[in-house]
N, C-alpha and C positions, 0 to 999 in steps of 0.2 A: 298798382302804381303803391310806389315807395313814399309812405308819408312821415316826414318830421315832424316830432310835439316838441315845443320847449316851454317855460312858462314860469312866472315867479309867486309867491305865495297868493299872490290876489287873482293871477290866473289860473290857480291849479286844478279847481273843479272843473270848468268849465275847459282846460284841458283834457281832463281827465273823461270829459262825456263827449269830445269830437274825439278823441282815440277811442271810444266805445261804439260810435258811428262809426267811424273809419273801419275797424277790425269787422262791424256786421255789413259794410261793403264789401266785404271779399280783399281792400285795401291792406299790405303790409308797412306795422306802426312800428316807427324807429323815436324812443324818450328820449330825448335828450337834459330830461329834469324842468324841474324840480319834483322832488318825490313826495311830498307833504305843502302842509299849510304854516309852515315854520319863516318867519322872516330872513329873504335871502333878497340878491340886489338884482332885478331883471338884468342888466347887461352880461351878466357872469352867465346866464341860462342861452339869450340869443345871440353872445360869442357864439360859445360851445357848437350850438345848430348852424350855425351862417357859418364856421369853418370846416362843417362836411357837408357841403357843397356837392359832392361828387358819390355820398351815401343816397341822400332823396331825390325825388323829383319834382317835390313838391315839400316847401313846409308853414307849418303854423305855429306861430307866437301868440302868449298871451300874457295880458298882463293885466292891472285894474284898470285902465286906459286903453290899451293897444299902441300908444304915443311911443311911448320907452322903447318898447321890443322894435317897431319899426323903425323908429332910429337908429338902432343898434343895429340891427341887421341892416340896412344900406349902407351902413359904411365897410358894408365888403365886397370887393371884388363880384361879381356876376350874381348878386341878388339886388334881385328887384323885388320889395316888397311895399303889400298896399295894405294901407289901413281899409279896412271895409266896415259899412255901414248900413249900406243895401245889398239888394242883389243885382241891382246895374252896376254898383263899383265893383262888386267882386267881377261880375262878365266883361266890365271895360277893361278892368284891372287886366286880364288875361288877353282880350279882342285886341285892344288896344296896344299896352304896354308887355308883353307878353313878362306878366307878372310870375313869377316861380315861387312866393313867397307869401302868407296871408296872414293878419295880425289882427286880434280882435281886445277886445275889453271889455273883461268879465261884470265890470262892473258897472257896465255900459249897454251890455247886450245880450235879450232876452236867448236864451240858449236852444229854442226852437228855431228862431231868427240864423243863428248863427251857424244850426246844422245846416239848415238851406243854404245861405249864406256859402257855406263851403260845398257843397254841392253844385254849384252853382261856378263857384270858384275851376272846380275842379273835373268839370266836363263842359266848359268853355274853351277853346280852341282861337290860339293866336288869328290871327286876321295875315298876317304877314302882308305883303302889298307895300302900303307908303306908309305903312308903321314900321317896316323894316329899317328903314335908314333911321330913324328917330330912336329904337332901341339903340343900332349900333350910336348912336351918340353920345347917349348914355352911356354908355360900357366907357367911353373915350376918357 
């Protein structure tokens, strides 16, 4: 699977760890920045990644809390980004909302748990059915 990654400085370490995990699982990784811990603005990188919707199948965004990058990404048509804090959130975001992006807060998420949440997110299919019409309403 092609997975895009982006973060600000406050999410850089977790982004790099999740990229390494994805590569180890055999996924293709696309990195939209940032490239280090120097202070930057999260919207710049979340917008950059969201605008490349045609390049990736799933997107992983990280900032200090996960809130800023998820709000920014969701401003783009076709993006359904879920801020995930549990495996249940990761599964439901896919099953019910057909989320194509996931957001993490580096300051609030244990790195091992983030790997597990990402694994759950990537492996969980969209259920469709009664949820399909709701996803269509989101896109209107």
